[in-house]
PASEBA-1860 file (N, C-alpha, C; in nm, 3 decimals):
! residues 303
1> MGGFFQEL> 1.932/-2.759/-0.207/1.934/-2.653/-0.308/1.793/-2.605/-0.340 ~ 1.696/-2.698/-0.336/1.558/-2.658/-0.362/1.509/-2.557/-0.261 ~ 1.544/-2.580/-0.133/1.506/-2.485/-0.030/1.574/-2.351/-0.048 ~ 1.701/-2.353/-0.091/1.774/-2.228/-0.114/1.707/-2.145/-0.223 ~ 1.675/-2.209/-0.335/1.613/-2.135/-0.446/1.472/-2.088/-0.409 ~ 1.402/-2.166/-0.327/1.270/-2.124/-0.283/1.280/-1.999/-0.197 ~ 1.377/-1.997/-0.105/1.396/-1.879/-0.020/1.442/-1.760/-0.101 ~ 1.531/-1.783/-0.200/1.578/-1.675/-0.287/1.461/-1.615/-0.365
9> AKKLAERW> 1.375/-1.700/-0.419/1.259/-1.652/-0.494/1.166/-1.570/-0.404 ~ 1.153/-1.613/-0.279/1.069/-1.539/-0.185/1.125/-1.400/-0.159 ~ 1.256/-1.392/-0.138/1.318/-1.263/-0.112/1.310/-1.171/-0.234 ~ 1.330/-1.228/-0.352/1.320/-1.148/-0.474/1.178/-1.096/-0.493 ~ 1.080/-1.182/-0.462/0.941/-1.138/-0.474/0.910/-1.025/-0.377 ~ 0.959/-1.037/-0.253/0.939/-0.931/-0.154/1.004/-0.802/-0.200 ~ 1.125/-0.813/-0.255/1.195/-0.694/-0.303/1.120/-0.630/-0.420 ~ 1.068/-0.713/-0.510/0.993/-0.661/-0.625/0.868/-0.588/-0.580
17> VGLLLVPG> 0.797/-0.647/-0.482/0.675/-0.584/-0.431/0.709/-0.452/-0.363 ~ 0.814/-0.451/-0.281/0.847/-0.332/-0.204/0.902/-0.219/-0.288 ~ 0.987/-0.251/-0.385/1.055/-0.148/-0.463/0.979/-0.105/-0.588 ~ 0.903/-0.197/-0.648/0.842/-0.165/-0.776/0.689/-0.165/-0.770 ~ 0.632/-0.272/-0.721/0.488/-0.290/-0.736/0.407/-0.190/-0.655 ~ 0.434/-0.181/-0.525/0.352/-0.093/-0.440/0.367/0.054/-0.480 ~ 0.490/0.109/-0.490/0.500/0.249/-0.532/0.446/0.271/-0.673 ~ 0.468/0.173/-0.762/0.417/0.187/-0.898/0.266/0.188/-0.903
25> ALFVVAAV> 0.203/0.101/-0.821/0.056/0.097/-0.818/0.000/0.228/-0.763 ~ 0.063/0.281/-0.660/0.019/0.409/-0.604/0.031/0.520/-0.708 ~ 0.139/0.518/-0.785/0.156/0.621/-0.887/0.050/0.607/-0.997 ~ 0.022/0.484/-1.038/-0.078/0.463/-1.143/-0.214/0.515/-1.097 ~ -0.252/0.484/-0.971/-0.380/0.532/-0.918/-0.380/0.685/-0.914 ~ -0.268/0.743/-0.867/-0.259/0.890/-0.861/-0.267/0.950/-1.000 ~ -0.207/0.884/-1.098/-0.210/0.936/-1.235/-0.352/0.932/-1.291 ~ -0.425/0.824/-1.263/-0.564/0.815/-1.311/-0.648/0.926/-1.250
33> LGLHLGHG> -0.633/0.946/-1.119/-0.709/1.051/-1.053/-0.666/1.190/-1.100 ~ -0.534/1.209/-1.110/-0.482/1.339/-1.149/-0.525/1.380/-1.288 ~ -0.522/1.285/-1.382/-0.564/1.316/-1.518/-0.712/1.349/-1.524 ~ -0.789/1.288/-1.437/-0.933/1.317/-1.434/-0.962/1.452/-1.370 ~ -0.890/1.484/-1.262/-0.917/1.608/-1.189/-0.855/1.730/-1.257 ~ -0.730/1.714/-1.305/-0.662/1.827/-1.368/-0.630/1.936/-1.267 ~ -0.583/2.049/-1.316/-0.549/2.160/-1.227/-0.675/2.227/-1.170 ~ -0.778/2.232/-1.249/-0.898/2.303/-1.207/-0.966/2.244/-1.086
41> HALDWTMA> -0.963/2.111/-1.072/-1.027/2.044/-0.957/-0.924/1.960/-0.882 ~ -0.802/2.014/-0.870/-0.691/1.937/-0.815/-0.718/1.879/-0.678 ~ -0.787/1.955/-0.593/-0.812/1.911/-0.456/-0.961/1.888/-0.429 ~ -1.034/1.857/-0.532/-1.177/1.829/-0.517/-1.193/1.681/-0.479 ~ -1.189/1.654/-0.347/-1.191/1.516/-0.302/-1.328/1.450/-0.326 ~ -1.434/1.529/-0.328/-1.567/1.473/-0.358/-1.570/1.419/-0.501 ~ -1.515/1.498/-0.594/-1.510/1.455/-0.732/-1.420/1.332/-0.747 ~ -1.309/1.331/-0.672/-1.218/1.217/-0.677/-1.284/1.091/-0.624
49> ARHVTDRV> -1.355/1.103/-0.511/-1.422/0.986/-0.452/-1.530/0.934/-0.546 ~ -1.604/1.025/-0.610/-1.708/0.982/-0.704/-1.647/0.909/-0.823 ~ -1.533/0.960/-0.870/-1.466/0.895/-0.984/-1.419/0.755/-0.947 ~ -1.364/0.740/-0.827/-1.317/0.607/-0.783/-1.436/0.512/-0.769 ~ -1.543/0.563/-0.711/-1.663/0.479/-0.694/-1.718/0.433/-0.830 ~ -1.723/0.524/-0.924/-1.771/0.489/-1.057/-1.683/0.383/-1.122 ~ -1.550/0.399/-1.108/-1.460/0.304/-1.171/-1.472/0.166/-1.106 ~ -1.480/0.162/-0.971/-1.493/0.034/-0.901/-1.624/-0.033/-0.939
57> SAIGKLSG> -1.731/0.044/-0.949/-1.861/-0.013/-0.988/-1.856/-0.068/-1.130 ~ -1.791/0.004/-1.220/-1.781/-0.042/-1.357/-1.702/-0.172/-1.365 ~ -1.593/-0.180/-1.287/-1.512/-0.303/-1.287/-1.592/-0.418/-1.226 ~ -1.672/-0.387/-1.121/-1.750/-0.491/-1.057/-1.854/-0.553/-1.148 ~ -1.898/-0.481/-1.249/-1.997/-0.533/-1.342/-1.936/-0.620/-1.452 ~ -1.801/-0.621/-1.459/-1.735/-0.700/-1.563/-1.735/-0.847/-1.526 ~ -1.707/-0.930/-1.624/-1.694/-1.073/-1.600/-1.565/-1.100/-1.524 ~ -1.554/-1.221/-1.470/-1.434/-1.257/-1.394/-1.308/-1.243/-1.476
65> GAQASVVM> -1.314/-1.285/-1.601/-1.196/-1.275/-1.687/-1.158/-1.131/-1.714 ~ -1.260/-1.047/-1.735/-1.232/-0.905/-1.761/-1.173/-0.838/-1.638 ~ -1.226/-0.875/-1.519/-1.171/-0.819/-1.396/-1.025/-0.861/-1.377 ~ -0.995/-0.986/-1.407/-0.857/-1.033/-1.397/-0.767/-0.957/-1.493 ~ -0.821/-0.927/-1.612/-0.743/-0.851/-1.710/-0.712/-0.710/-1.661 ~ -0.812/-0.649/-1.593/-0.790/-0.514/-1.538/-0.682/-0.518/-1.430 ~ -0.690/-0.619/-1.344/-0.589/-0.631/-1.238/-0.450/-0.653/-1.298 ~ -0.443/-0.741/-1.397/-0.315/-0.766/-1.462/-0.262/-0.640/-1.531
73> GLLIAASA> -0.353/-0.564/-1.591/-0.311/-0.440/-1.655/-0.254/-0.342/-1.554 ~ -0.320/-0.335/-1.435/-0.270/-0.248/-1.329/-0.131/-0.293/-1.283 ~ -0.114/-0.424/-1.265/0.015/-0.476/-1.222/0.124/-0.448/-1.325 ~ 0.090/-0.467/-1.451/0.189/-0.442/-1.558/0.225/-0.295/-1.563 ~ 0.123/-0.207/-1.552/0.150/-0.063/-1.554/0.235/-0.022/-1.435 ~ 0.203/-0.076/-1.317/0.281/-0.043/-1.197/0.425/-0.090/-1.210 ~ 0.444/-0.211/-1.261/0.579/-0.264/-1.280/0.656/-0.183/-1.383 ~ 0.586/-0.141/-1.489/0.652/-0.062/-1.593/0.701/0.072/-1.537
81> VGLVVQAM> 0.617/0.135/-1.457/0.659/0.262/-1.394/0.779/0.238/-1.304 ~ 0.773/0.129/-1.225/0.885/0.097/-1.137/1.014/0.074/-1.213 ~ 1.007/0.003/-1.325/1.126/-0.023/-1.406/1.181/0.106/-1.466 ~ 1.092/0.195/-1.508/1.137/0.324/-1.561/1.210/0.403/-1.453 ~ 1.154/0.401/-1.331/1.219/0.473/-1.220/1.356/0.412/-1.190 ~ 1.365/0.279/-1.193/1.494/0.215/-1.171/1.594/0.254/-1.278 ~ 1.547/0.262/-1.401/1.636/0.301/-1.511/1.686/0.444/-1.495 ~ 1.606/0.527/-1.428/1.643/0.667/-1.409/1.724/0.688/-1.282
89> AGLSRRVF> 1.756/0.580/-1.210/1.835/0.594/-1.087/1.971/0.656/-1.117 ~ 2.025/0.624/-1.234/2.153/0.683/-1.271/2.145/0.834/-1.281 ~ 2.031/0.885/-1.327/2.014/1.030/-1.336/2.013/1.093/-1.197 ~ 1.941/1.032/-1.104/1.938/1.084/-0.967/2.078/1.080/-0.905 ~ 2.150/0.973/-0.930/2.286/0.961/-0.875/2.376/1.072/-0.931 ~ 2.365/1.100/-1.061/2.447/1.204/-1.121/2.411/1.341/-1.066 ~ 2.283/1.365/-1.042/2.241/1.492/-0.983/2.302/1.508/-0.844 ~ 2.295/1.404/-0.763/2.346/1.410/-0.627/2.498/1.427/-0.622
97> LGTWPWPL> 2.569/1.355/-0.709/2.715/1.355/-0.705/2.778/1.465/-0.790 ~ 2.696/1.544/-0.857/2.749/1.658/-0.932/2.813/1.623/-1.064 ~ 2.791/1.502/-1.114/2.845/1.463/-1.244/2.738/1.491/-1.350 ~ 2.708/1.617/-1.366/2.599/1.658/-1.455/2.641/1.648/-1.601 ~ 2.548/1.630/-1.694/2.582/1.613/-1.837/2.649/1.738/-1.893 ~ 2.719/1.719/-2.006/2.803/1.825/-2.061/2.728/1.954/-2.093 ~ 2.600/1.952/-2.132/2.535/2.082/-2.156/2.531/2.171/-2.032 ~ 2.544/2.110/-1.914/2.544/2.186/-1.789/2.685/2.208/-1.738
105> GFLVRWRT> 2.785/2.190/-1.824/2.923/2.205/-1.783/2.953/2.342/-1.725 ~ 2.895/2.446/-1.783/2.919/2.581/-1.732/2.866/2.595/-1.590 ~ 2.752/2.530/-1.562/2.693/2.537/-1.428/2.778/2.459/-1.328 ~ 2.834/2.347/-1.371/2.922/2.269/-1.285/3.045/2.351/-1.249 ~ 3.106/2.417/-1.348/3.225/2.498/-1.321/3.193/2.615/-1.229 ~ 3.077/2.678/-1.249/3.039/2.791/-1.166/3.015/2.748/-1.022 ~ 2.940/2.639/-1.006/2.911/2.589/-0.871/3.039/2.544/-0.800 ~ 3.125/2.474/-0.872/3.249/2.426/-0.813/3.337/2.543/-0.773
113> GRRRSRWH> 3.346/2.644/-0.859/3.427/2.761/-0.828/3.376/2.835/-0.706 ~ 3.246/2.848/-0.695/3.188/2.916/-0.578/3.214/2.838/-0.450 ~ 3.199/2.708/-0.456/3.224/2.625/-0.339/3.372/2.631/-0.300 ~ 3.460/2.630/-0.399/3.603/2.636/-0.370/3.641/2.770/-0.307 ~ 3.586/2.880/-0.360/3.617/3.012/-0.304/3.569/3.024/-0.160 ~ 3.448/2.975/-0.135/3.395/2.981/0.001/3.477/2.895/0.096 ~ 3.520/2.778/0.050/3.600/2.688/0.133/3.731/2.755/0.172 ~ 3.796/2.821/0.077/3.923/2.888/0.106/3.903/3.005/0.201
121> RLLEKRRE> 3.791/3.075/0.189/3.764/3.185/0.283/3.747/3.131/0.426 ~ 3.673/3.023/0.440/3.656/2.963/0.572/3.787/2.910/0.626 ~ 3.867/2.851/0.538/3.997/2.798/0.581/4.089/2.910/0.628 ~ 4.087/3.021/0.558/4.172/3.133/0.596/4.129/3.190/0.732 ~ 3.999/3.193/0.759/3.952/3.239/0.891/4.004/3.149/1.001 ~ 4.004/3.020/0.977/4.056/2.928/1.078/4.205/2.950/1.100 ~ 4.280/2.969/0.990/4.424/2.993/1.002/4.455/3.125/1.071 ~ 4.371/3.226/1.047/4.390/3.354/1.116/4.375/3.338/1.267
129> LERAHPAD> 4.277/3.260/1.308/4.259/3.234/1.450/4.378/3.157/1.508 ~ 4.429/3.061/1.433/4.544/2.983/1.480/4.668/3.072/1.493 ~ 4.686/3.164/1.398/4.801/3.254/1.406/4.784/3.355/1.520 ~ 4.660/3.399/1.542/4.637/3.498/1.648/4.647/3.436/1.787 ~ 4.626/3.305/1.796/4.629/3.238/1.926/4.722/3.116/1.918 ~ 4.852/3.138/1.938/4.948/3.026/1.931/4.912/2.915/2.029 ~ 4.948/2.794/1.993/4.908/2.677/2.071/4.960/2.682/2.214 ~ 5.082/2.739/2.235/5.141/2.735/2.369/5.075/2.833/2.467
137> TRTADQQR> 5.000/2.932/2.414/4.932/3.029/2.503/4.780/3.029/2.482 ~ 4.731/2.935/2.411/4.590/2.932/2.372/4.501/2.892/2.490 ~ 4.392/2.969/2.508/4.296/2.937/2.614/4.191/2.839/2.562 ~ 4.110/2.786/2.653/4.006/2.691/2.615/3.903/2.757/2.524 ~ 3.865/2.881/2.553/3.768/2.952/2.469/3.825/2.976/2.329 ~ 3.951/3.011/2.322/4.015/3.033/2.192/4.022/2.903/2.112 ~ 4.048/2.791/2.180/4.052/2.662/2.111/3.914/2.625/2.059 ~ 3.810/2.655/2.138/3.675/2.626/2.092/3.639/2.710/1.969
145> AIDRAAAK> 3.684/2.834/1.965/3.660/2.919/1.848/3.729/2.861/1.724 ~ 3.850/2.812/1.743/3.923/2.750/1.632/3.853/2.622/1.588 ~ 3.805/2.544/1.683/3.735/2.420/1.650/3.606/2.449/1.572 ~ 3.535/2.555/1.611/3.413/2.592/1.538/3.446/2.636/1.396 ~ 3.554/2.710/1.381/3.595/2.752/1.246/3.634/2.632/1.162 ~ 3.704/2.535/1.222/3.741/2.414/1.148/3.619/2.332/1.111 ~ 3.519/2.329/1.201/3.397/2.253/1.173/3.323/2.312/1.053 ~ 3.325/2.444/1.040/3.260/2.508/0.925/3.330/2.469/0.795
153> VNALAMAE> 3.463/2.462/0.800/3.537/2.420/0.681/3.500/2.278/0.642 ~ 3.502/2.187/0.740/3.472/2.047/0.713/3.327/2.023/0.675 ~ 3.237/2.108/0.727/3.096/2.094/0.692/3.074/2.124/0.545 ~ 3.154/2.215/0.490/3.142/2.246/0.347/3.207/2.137/0.263 ~ 3.329/2.100/0.298/3.401/1.995/0.224/3.519/1.950/0.307 ~ 3.549/1.819/0.300/3.660/1.764/0.378/3.795/1.789/0.313 ~ 3.796/1.836/0.191/3.918/1.876/0.120/3.877/1.985/0.022 ~ 3.972/2.044/-0.045/3.938/2.151/-0.139/3.833/2.101/-0.237
161> PGSATWMG> 3.719/2.173/-0.248/3.610/2.126/-0.334/3.654/2.104/-0.478 ~ 3.599/1.998/-0.536/3.625/1.967/-0.676/3.500/1.921/-0.747 ~ 3.385/1.946/-0.683/3.257/1.903/-0.739/3.154/2.013/-0.719 ~ 3.044/2.000/-0.791/2.938/2.101/-0.781/2.844/2.077/-0.665 ~ 2.852/1.961/-0.600/2.759/1.928/-0.492/2.833/1.881/-0.368 ~ 2.763/1.886/-0.255/2.821/1.842/-0.128/2.855/1.694/-0.133 ~ 2.766/1.612/-0.185/2.792/1.468/-0.192/2.909/1.437/-0.284 ~ 2.913/1.507/-0.397/3.025/1.486/-0.488/3.157/1.523/-0.424
169> DRVHAVEA> 3.158/1.628/-0.342/3.282/1.668/-0.276/3.322/1.571/-0.167 ~ 3.227/1.503/-0.108/3.263/1.400/-0.010/3.343/1.287/-0.077 ~ 3.297/1.247/-0.193/3.369/1.143/-0.268/3.503/1.198/-0.316 ~ 3.502/1.320/-0.367/3.625/1.383/-0.415/3.728/1.394/-0.303 ~ 3.683/1.422/-0.180/3.775/1.438/-0.068/3.849/1.309/-0.037 ~ 3.779/1.195/-0.045/3.845/1.066/-0.020/3.957/1.045/-0.122 ~ 3.928/1.074/-0.248/4.029/1.058/-0.352/4.145/1.155/-0.332 ~ 4.113/1.280/-0.292/4.217/1.381/-0.273/4.307/1.345/-0.155
177> VARNRYGL> 4.248/1.299/-0.044/4.328/1.262/0.073/4.417/1.143/0.041 ~ 4.363/1.044/-0.028/4.444/0.927/-0.064/4.561/0.966/-0.153 ~ 4.537/1.059/-0.244/4.644/1.102/-0.336/4.748/1.190/-0.265 ~ 4.700/1.286/-0.186/4.792/1.383/-0.125/4.863/1.327/-0.002 ~ 4.794/1.244/0.075/4.854/1.192/0.199/4.931/1.063/0.177 ~ 4.880/0.977/0.087/4.942/0.846/0.071/4.998/0.821/-0.069 ~ 4.976/0.912/-0.163/5.026/0.890/-0.298/4.948/0.786/-0.376 ~ 4.825/0.755/-0.331/4.743/0.652/-0.395/4.644/0.715/-0.493
185> DLAFAWPR> 4.635/0.655/-0.611/4.530/0.691/-0.707/4.417/0.591/-0.687 ~ 4.313/0.632/-0.614/4.209/0.537/-0.576/4.128/0.485/-0.694 ~ 4.125/0.561/-0.803/4.051/0.513/-0.920/4.105/0.379/-0.966 ~ 4.235/0.358/-0.949/4.297/0.231/-0.988/4.325/0.142/-0.867 ~ 4.353/0.201/-0.750/4.392/0.122/-0.634/4.273/0.062/-0.560 ~ 4.156/0.129/-0.565/4.044/0.081/-0.483/4.000/-0.061/-0.514 ~ 3.986/-0.102/-0.641/3.943/-0.242/-0.663/4.039/-0.343/-0.602 ~ 4.169/-0.314/-0.605/4.268/-0.404/-0.544/4.259/-0.398/-0.392
193> LWLVLPET> 4.244/-0.275/-0.339/4.233/-0.261/-0.194/4.110/-0.335/-0.142 ~ 4.001/-0.329/-0.218/3.878/-0.395/-0.176/3.900/-0.545/-0.154 ~ 3.984/-0.606/-0.236/4.006/-0.750/-0.227/4.090/-0.790/-0.106 ~ 4.163/-0.696/-0.047/4.245/-0.730/0.070/4.183/-0.678/0.201 ~ 4.069/-0.611/0.192/4.004/-0.562/0.313/3.944/-0.679/0.392 ~ 3.942/-0.670/0.525/3.877/-0.773/0.606/3.727/-0.777/0.577 ~ 3.667/-0.890/0.602/3.524/-0.908/0.573/3.437/-0.808/0.649 ~ 3.473/-0.781/0.775/3.392/-0.687/0.853/3.395/-0.548/0.792
201> TRTEITAA> 3.509/-0.506/0.742/3.521/-0.374/0.681/3.438/-0.367/0.553 ~ 3.447/-0.470/0.472/3.369/-0.472/0.348/3.219/-0.473/0.376 ~ 3.180/-0.543/0.483/3.038/-0.548/0.518/2.987/-0.409/0.555 ~ 3.065/-0.335/0.633/3.024/-0.200/0.673/3.015/-0.107/0.552 ~ 3.112/-0.114/0.464/3.111/-0.028/0.346/2.996/-0.065/0.254 ~ 2.971/-0.194/0.237/2.861/-0.239/0.153/2.727/-0.192/0.208 ~ 2.711/-0.197/0.339/2.586/-0.152/0.401/2.566/-0.002/0.379 ~ 2.674/0.075/0.391/2.664/0.220/0.368/2.629/0.249/0.223
209> HASFAAGV> 2.689/0.173/0.130/2.658/0.193/-0.011/2.513/0.154/-0.041 ~ 2.465/0.050/0.024/2.325/0.009/0.004/2.231/0.118/0.055 ~ 2.267/0.185/0.163/2.184/0.295/0.214/2.182/0.410/0.115 ~ 2.297/0.438/0.054/2.301/0.543/-0.048/2.215/0.505/-0.168 ~ 2.226/0.381/-0.211/2.144/0.335/-0.323/1.995/0.344/-0.291 ~ 1.959/0.315/-0.166/1.818/0.325/-0.126/1.771/0.470/-0.132 ~ 1.856/0.563/-0.089/1.821/0.704/-0.097/1.803/0.750/-0.241 ~ 1.891/0.703/-0.329/1.879/0.735/-0.471/1.749/0.677/-0.528
217> AVAGWAWP> 1.715/0.554/-0.486/1.592/0.491/-0.535/1.469/0.569/-0.492 ~ 1.468/0.616/-0.368/1.354/0.696/-0.321/1.343/0.824/-0.402 ~ 1.455/0.892/-0.420/1.453/1.017/-0.496/1.411/0.995/-0.641 ~ 1.437/0.876/-0.694/1.400/0.847/-0.832/1.252/0.858/-0.859 ~ 1.170/0.837/-0.755/1.025/0.846/-0.774/0.979/0.990/-0.792 ~ 1.066/1.086/-0.767/1.028/1.226/-0.788/1.012/1.258/-0.935 ~ 1.087/1.190/-1.023/1.082/1.224/-1.167/0.944/1.200/-1.227 ~ 0.883/1.081/-1.212/0.748/1.064/-1.269/0.645/1.154/-1.202
225> LFALGALW> 0.665/1.185/-1.073/0.572/1.275/-1.006/0.583/1.417/-1.062 ~ 0.704/1.459/-1.095/0.721/1.590/-1.157/0.651/1.593/-1.294 ~ 0.664/1.483/-1.368/0.599/1.477/-1.499/0.448/1.484/-1.485 ~ 0.393/1.410/-1.388/0.249/1.415/-1.363/0.206/1.553/-1.314 ~ 0.297/1.621/-1.245/0.266/1.754/-1.194/0.236/1.855/-1.301 ~ 0.278/1.829/-1.424/0.245/1.920/-1.534/0.095/1.920/-1.562 ~ 0.026/1.811/-1.524/-0.117/1.800/-1.549/-0.201/1.807/-1.421 ~ -0.135/1.780/-1.307/-0.205/1.780/-1.178/-0.106/1.827/-1.074
233> WPAFAVGL> -0.114/1.954/-1.033/-0.008/2.016/-0.954/0.021/1.950/-0.818 ~ -0.073/1.887/-0.749/-0.036/1.821/-0.623/0.074/1.716/-0.640 ~ 0.080/1.653/-0.758/0.184/1.553/-0.782/0.322/1.617/-0.776 ~ 0.333/1.741/-0.824/0.461/1.811/-0.819/0.503/1.836/-0.674 ~ 0.406/1.876/-0.590/0.437/1.899/-0.449/0.481/1.770/-0.380 ~ 0.413/1.660/-0.411/0.452/1.532/-0.354/0.591/1.492/-0.405 ~ 0.619/1.520/-0.533/0.751/1.491/-0.588/0.861/1.565/-0.516 ~ 0.835/1.690/-0.478/0.935/1.766/-0.402/0.963/1.700/-0.268
241> VVGATGWV> 0.858/1.653/-0.200/0.876/1.588/-0.071/0.953/1.457/-0.087 ~ 0.915/1.378/-0.188/0.982/1.250/-0.211/1.128/1.272/-0.249 ~ 1.154/1.367/-0.338/1.291/1.396/-0.378/1.375/1.444/-0.261 ~ 1.318/1.532/-0.177/1.392/1.581/-0.061/1.422/1.469/0.038 ~ 1.327/1.377/0.055/1.349/1.264/0.144/1.463/1.177/0.095 ~ 1.462/1.147/-0.035/1.571/1.067/-0.091/1.704/1.138/-0.080 ~ 1.704/1.270/-0.100/1.827/1.349/-0.092/1.884/1.345/0.049 ~ 1.799/1.361/0.150/1.846/1.358/0.288/1.905/1.221/0.322
249> RARSAVAD> 1.836/1.115/0.280/1.886/0.981/0.308/2.017/0.954/0.236 ~ 2.027/0.996/0.112/2.150/0.976/0.035/2.265/1.056/0.094 ~ 2.238/1.178/0.137/2.341/1.263/0.196/2.399/1.200/0.322 ~ 2.311/1.148/0.409/2.358/1.082/0.531/2.439/0.958/0.498 ~ 2.392/0.882/0.399/2.463/0.759/0.362/2.599/0.790/0.300 ~ 2.608/0.895/0.220/2.737/0.931/0.160/2.838/0.972/0.267 ~ 2.791/1.043/0.370/2.881/1.080/0.479/2.940/0.956/0.545 ~ 2.855/0.855/0.571/2.904/0.730/0.630/2.994/0.654/0.534
257> LTALSEAA> 2.953/0.647/0.408/3.028/0.570/0.309/3.168/0.627/0.289 ~ 3.179/0.758/0.275/3.311/0.818/0.251/3.399/0.812/0.376 ~ 3.337/0.827/0.495/3.416/0.816/0.618/3.473/0.675/0.633 ~ 3.391/0.575/0.604/3.438/0.437/0.612/3.544/0.407/0.505 ~ 3.527/0.461/0.386/3.623/0.438/0.279/3.758/0.501/0.312 ~ 3.755/0.623/0.366/3.880/0.687/0.405/3.947/0.610/0.518 ~ 3.867/0.562/0.614/3.924/0.482/0.723/3.986/0.354/0.671 ~ 3.923/0.293/0.570/3.979/0.171/0.511/4.115/0.197/0.449
265> VDLHGRDL> 4.130/0.312/0.383/4.261/0.347/0.326/4.362/0.369/0.437 ~ 4.321/0.438/0.543/4.412/0.464/0.656/4.462/0.335/0.719 ~ 4.369/0.242/0.742/4.401/0.122/0.819/4.461/0.010/0.735 ~ 4.426/0.004/0.605/4.464/-0.113/0.525/4.539/-0.077/0.396 ~ 4.577/0.050/0.383/4.655/0.086/0.264/4.785/0.009/0.257 ~ 4.848/-0.011/0.373/4.974/-0.088/0.375/4.950/-0.234/0.337 ~ 4.835/-0.288/0.372/4.805/-0.428/0.336/4.806/-0.447/0.186 ~ 4.762/-0.345/0.113/4.764/-0.355/-0.032/4.907/-0.359/-0.083
273> GVALGIIA> 4.994/-0.274/-0.026/5.134/-0.276/-0.066/5.200/-0.409/-0.036 ~ 5.165/-0.468/0.078/5.220/-0.600/0.114/5.170/-0.706/0.017 ~ 5.040/-0.703/-0.015/4.983/-0.802/-0.107/5.045/-0.792/-0.246 ~ 5.085/-0.674/-0.287/5.146/-0.655/-0.418/5.297/-0.679/-0.418 ~ 5.353/-0.706/-0.298/5.495/-0.735/-0.289/5.583/-0.611/-0.290 ~ 5.524/-0.494/-0.272/5.601/-0.369/-0.273/5.655/-0.337/-0.134 ~ 5.584/-0.378/-0.030/5.621/-0.349/0.107/5.645/-0.481/0.180 ~ 5.745/-0.482/0.267/5.775/-0.602/0.345/5.664/-0.629/0.446
281> ESAVGPLT> 5.638/-0.756/0.471/5.531/-0.793/0.564/5.560/-0.746/0.705 ~ 5.687/-0.727/0.739/5.722/-0.684/0.874/5.700/-0.535/0.896 ~ 5.676/-0.459/0.790/5.659/-0.315/0.803/5.528/-0.284/0.876 ~ 5.531/-0.177/0.954/5.413/-0.136/1.030/5.388/0.012/1.008 ~ 5.270/0.058/1.054/5.239/0.200/1.044/5.164/0.233/0.917 ~ 5.123/0.358/0.903/5.048/0.400/0.784/5.134/0.392/0.658 ~ 5.067/0.385/0.546/5.135/0.386/0.417/5.204/0.520/0.397 ~ 5.330/0.518/0.351/5.401/0.643/0.326/5.374/0.689/0.182
289> PDEGAKVT> 5.394/0.819/0.154/5.371/0.868/0.018/5.457/0.797/-0.086 ~ 5.582/0.765/-0.050/5.669/0.695/-0.146/5.616/0.555/-0.175 ~ 5.572/0.486/-0.071/5.515/0.352/-0.090/5.386/0.360/-0.171 ~ 5.303/0.460/-0.139/5.179/0.477/-0.214/5.204/0.507/-0.360 ~ 5.308/0.586/-0.388/5.341/0.617/-0.527/5.383/0.491/-0.602 ~ 5.454/0.402/-0.535/5.494/0.276/-0.598/5.372/0.187/-0.626 ~ 5.279/0.183/-0.529/5.157/0.106/-0.550/5.079/0.163/-0.668 ~ 5.067/0.295/-0.674/4.995/0.360/-0.784/5.059/0.329/-0.918
297> ALVRKGR> 5.192/0.337/-0.924/5.262/0.309/-1.050/5.236/0.167/-1.096 ~ 5.228/0.073/-1.000/5.206/-0.066/-1.037/5.062/-0.090/-1.084 ~ 4.965/-0.038/-1.010/4.825/-0.067/-1.045/4.779/0.012/-1.168 ~ 4.841/0.125/-1.196/4.803/0.200/-1.314/4.856/0.133/-1.442 ~ 4.969/0.060/-1.431/5.026/-0.012/-1.544/5.052/0.080/-1.664 ~ 5.099/0.199/-1.634/5.133/0.292/-1.740/5.014/0.366/-1.799 ~ 4.894/0.345/-1.745/4.774/0.409/-1.799/4.755/0.547/-1.738
END
């Protein structure tokens, strides 16, 4: 057990250094330089180098105890910034998933309505092609045109949009498919389904969720950079790059996460019904809407 706790402490220390200390220390140094340079000398690297040299020289003249205090102060400041960024991860997640606060409710409705209208227009174009080219007489070129039209629909949303953002609609689509195809209310059924999933499936979904969380964590560093950008504009530009990087990583991870979650419902929805005693163990095939409705009624418990 001693070896286990020693290894655990090592991993936690590595995680703390990677997620909080190093980015926090870089931000603190950037903040010190940015506050000194301001907008007027934002890119004056000579002035910045002279300021760093002066500060290092001043610290070098201090006593050992004073130097240790400066280092500890830097570590504390860096950790504090990191903790603030972690606390704001929920804000980044809400921005990405379109669950914006109520003062922005009008914007959520407007964005969702626009996405829904565009989705229906693209869907109608695909249906027009299908009607114009019946399957029994359809050529390869005509099928490719239909496939391209369908790809445009799916690129916007995998089901009728119900969120203000692409990532939010990916999550919404999983819930919509489970409800419309299988009669499952995933808000209540998913925790039970998770417990009956095979270990390999849970590992894949957990890894995808960890990738999404990592993308959110990266994007979280954009907030303090934006705040610093009010006093030193290069920080705002860096914040845009950091935020965009986190957004791209989160977007890719959400695509994997939702695809795996939908596949889990397809492959193991019946296992949940069997575990709850609603479906016979000898039954095979996908979960039917009637069976899914029974599972939903049981797990909702009248709620």
